[in-house]
C-alpha positions in Angstrom: 91.3 68.6 83.2 88.9 68.2 82.2 87.9 67.8 77.9 88.2 66.1 74.7 90.0 67.2 71.5 86.9 67.5 69.4 85.2 69.5 72.2 88.2 71.9 71.8 87.8 72.0 67.7 84.3 72.7 68.1 85.0 75.4 70.3 87.2 77.1 68.7 84.1 77.7 65.3 82.3 79.7 67.9 82.0 82.6 70.3 81.7 81.5 73.3 78.7 82.9 75.8 80.5 85.1 78.6 79.7 86.2 81.8 78.9 90.1 81.9 82.0 90.8 84.6 84.1 89.0 87.2 83.1 88.9 90.6 85.7 91.4 93.2 85.0 91.0 96.8 84.6 88.1 98.9 81.1 88.2 99.1 80.3 88.8 95.6 82.7 86.2 94.6 81.1 83.4 97.1 77.7 84.3 95.3 78.9 83.3 92.2 80.1 80.3 93.1 77.1 79.4 94.9 75.0 80.4 91.5 77.2 78.0 89.6 77.1 74.9 92.0 73.3 75.4 91.8 73.7 75.2 87.9 75.7 72.2 88.3 73.3 70.0 90.6 70.1 71.8 87.9 71.5 70.8 84.9 72.8 67.4 86.2 68.9 67.1 87.5 66.7 68.4 84.7 69.4 68.4 81.9 69.5 71.6 79.4 66.1 72.2 78.7 64.7 71.7 82.4 67.4 74.5 83.5 66.9 78.3 83.1 68.2 81.3 85.4 65.1 81.2 87.5 65.7 77.8 88.7 69.2 78.6 89.3 68.3 81.6 91.5 66.2 79.7 93.6 68.7 77.0 94.0 71.3 79.1 94.8 69.1 81.4 97.5 69.8 84.8 95.2 67.4 86.6 93.1 67.4 86.3 89.6 68.7 89.9 89.3 71.8 88.2 91.1 72.3 85.7 88.2 71.9 88.3 85.5 74.3 90.8 87.4 76.9 88.2 86.3 75.4 86.0 83.9 73.5 86.9 80.7 72.1 83.8 80.2 72.2 80.0 81.1 74.7 79.4 78.1 76.8 81.5 79.8 77.0 79.8 82.7 77.4 76.6 81.0 81.0 77.6 79.8 81.9 79.2 83.5 80.9 75.7 84.7 83.8 74.4 82.1 85.6 76.6 82.8 85.8 76.2 87.1 86.3 72.5 86.0 89.4 73.2 84.1 90.3 74.8 87.4 89.8 72.5 89.8 91.6 70.1 87.8 94.7 72.5 87.0 94.5 72.7 90.8 94.4 68.9 91.6 97.6 68.4 89.5 99.5 71.0 91.1 98.6 69.7 94.7 99.6 66.0 93.2 102.8 67.3 91.3 104.6 69.7 94.6 104.3 66.7 96.7 107.3 64.4 97.4 107.1 60.7 96.0 109.9 58.6 97.2 108.7 56.4 93.8 109.2 59.2 91.4 107.7 59.3 88.0 105.3 56.3 88.5 104.4 58.0 91.5 103.4 60.8 90.4 101.5 59.5 87.6 100.2 57.0 89.8 99.1 60.6 92.1 97.6 62.2 89.1 95.3 59.6 88.0 94.2 58.9 91.5 93.4 62.8 92.2 91.5 63.2 89.3 89.2 60.2 89.3 88.8 61.3 92.5 87.6 65.0 91.2 85.9 63.5 88.8 83.8 61.2 91.1 82.5 63.8 93.2 79.8 64.7 90.4 79.7 62.4 87.9 76.1 62.8 86.0 77.5 66.5 86.0 80.7 65.5 84.1 78.8 63.5 81.8 76.1 66.4 80.9 79.0 68.2 80.6 81.8 66.7 78.6 78.9 64.3 76.1 76.0 66.9 76.0 77.5 70.1 75.5 82.0 69.6 75.2 80.5 73.2 72.2 80.5 75.4 75.4 84.5 74.3 76.2 87.0 77.1 75.2 89.3 75.8 72.7 92.2 74.2 74.4 95.1 76.9 73.4 93.2 79.6 74.8 92.3 78.1 78.3 94.4 79.4 81.3 94.0 76.2 83.3 94.6 73.8 80.0 98.3 76.0 79.5 99.0 75.6 83.6 98.5 71.6 83.7 100.9 71.3 80.4 103.3 73.2 81.8 103.1 71.2 85.5 103.0 67.8 83.7 106.1 69.0 80.9 107.9 70.4 83.9 107.7 66.4 85.6 108.8 64.9 82.7 111.8 67.1 82.5 112.5 66.4 85.9 112.6 62.4 85.2 114.1 63.0 81.8 116.0 59.4 82.2 113.0 57.4 82.4 111.0 59.0 79.9 112.1 57.4 76.2 110.0 60.3 73.9 112.1 62.1 72.1 110.1 65.2 72.1 108.6 66.0 75.5 106.3 68.2 74.3 104.2 65.5 72.2 104.7 63.1 75.4 103.2 65.5 77.6 100.5 65.9 75.1 100.1 62.2 74.6 99.9 61.8 78.2 97.3 64.5 79.1 94.8 63.0 76.1 95.1 59.6 77.1 94.8 60.4 81.0 92.0 62.6 80.0 90.4 60.0 77.8 90.5 57.4 80.5 89.6 59.0 83.0 86.0 60.0 81.6 86.0 56.1 80.6 86.4 55.3 83.8 83.9 57.6 85.8 81.3 58.8 83.3 80.7 55.6 81.9 82.3 53.2 84.6 82.8 49.3 83.6 80.7 47.1 85.9 82.6 44.5 85.9 85.8 45.7 86.9 86.8 47.0 90.3 87.6 50.9 90.2 91.1 50.0 92.0 91.9 47.4 89.2 91.0 50.4 86.6 93.2 52.6 88.4 95.9 50.8 88.3 95.2 49.8 84.2 95.2 53.5 83.7 98.9 53.8 85.6 99.8 51.3 84.0 98.9 52.3 80.2 100.3 55.5 81.2 103.6 53.9 82.3 103.7 51.8 79.6 103.7 54.9 76.9 106.5 56.6 79.0 109.3 54.3 80.1 108.5 51.6 76.9 111.5 51.7 74.7 111.2 53.4 71.2 
């Protein structure tokens, strides 16, 4: 989930660099995942200027030819990292929403906030680089399969708890919820406020989201 709206607009105005092909077999899928993980580490450590396919291949333990087999350049690797991040956020939200929550809508919202905070804290420096320095390698929201899946999942959650949600337009409420959630999670992880405890920030994010969803119009 990754991704703020202005980065989407920027991505929509340009053709994103794409992989040469998608891996089909389990072995090639594992190699591509190793290449992307290596890209993430090199990019976080060295930034864009210090990242190249040779360093990525060395970190991944593969030949540079193996990298070029799937990715024509480092820009296509960064695009793939954005896509992988979106898929990870989709999986995190899907897992949360599939579980039973005894405290209803609030329980699901709290679980979403907690899951996304945890997912972003795994590699905060990478997320900072992707979101702050390279948002233009992020696909437009309407073209992202992961973003579409997240939207449908959360829209379904609001429909399930329709009696609690005070907004008339559930699609708009879903958009507002996701935009606010994304912005606050990024702020909490990419530029964490040192004066507040993480659990206090998490609780405040839940309070903001629930206030919007359930406050009288």
